[in-house]
Residue, then its C-alpha position, 0 to 999 in steps of 0.5 A: a523474514v519469510e520464515s515468519l510468514s503464514a503457509d499461505k503467504a510463504a507459498a505465495f512468496a515462492k510462487y511470485r519469486v518463480l514467476l518474477t525472474s529477471d527475464a520475465l521482468a525484463k519482458g514485461n510491459v511497464r507501461n501496462g504496469r503503470a496502469i495497473y498500478e494506477r488502478t490498484c495502488f494510486a489511491c493510497h501510494k504516491l510514486y514519482g510525485q503523484g498519488g495518495e497519502i494513505g500509505p507511504d510514498i514508495t518513490g524512494s523505497n527499496r523498489a529494486n529489491l524484489d524480495y522487499i517488494l514482495e514482502n510489502i505486497l504479500n505481507p502488508s501488516g508485517e512492518i507498518p511505518e510510523g504514522y501509517q498504522l490504521l486508527l479507528v476513531t468512534t465520535r460521540g455521534g456514533q460515526t466510526l472513521a478508519g484511516t491514518l493519522a495525518s496530524e494532531n494537536a491538542r484540540q483535534l486530529v486529522l485523519r487520512v481516509v480512503g477516498l475522502p479528503p482529510v477529516t478533522v475531528a475534534k478531540s472533544e467529540i471522540q468517544s474512542r480511539e484505538t490504533i489497529p496493528t493491521s495495515m489498511m493495505p489488503e492482502g491478496l492484491l497480487a492474487s486478483l491479477r493475472d500472471e502477466d499483469v503482476i509481472d508488469l506491475i512489478g516491472y513498473l514498481r522497479t522503475t527508476k523514473q516515470v513511464d509513459k501511460p499506455e495509449 
């Protein structure tokens, strides 16, 4: 809920609700939005069968709902789905890995780590393991974009089928 957000997040939420009107989104360039998505979201999120698996597949999510999209982008740690919490694992050799849990059995665990293939760690090699109640998704993603690009990105996220890549 917006009421539970910090003042900065609440201000950002208000700003983007004003910016992202139905008219503005209708005039947006969803092809450019796809390019922005591929630069900023694709490594971690799958959409229309393509992308990373660090974060949830967003194809079937409630993307038509602007408040839902904004809540998940502006407050990524607000509600972290099961299996996507940040897991910090330190090995006996001193290596620290941060990722989301892909799978686990009695002998090993497999982490999804940004920029790497899945990493398998033997449980016998784990010195410490901690689940962090913070999303791996960074805050402030929209703040780094121009308003026009935010409109295009949100327009793309609200599509119901894949759009062509920009030429």
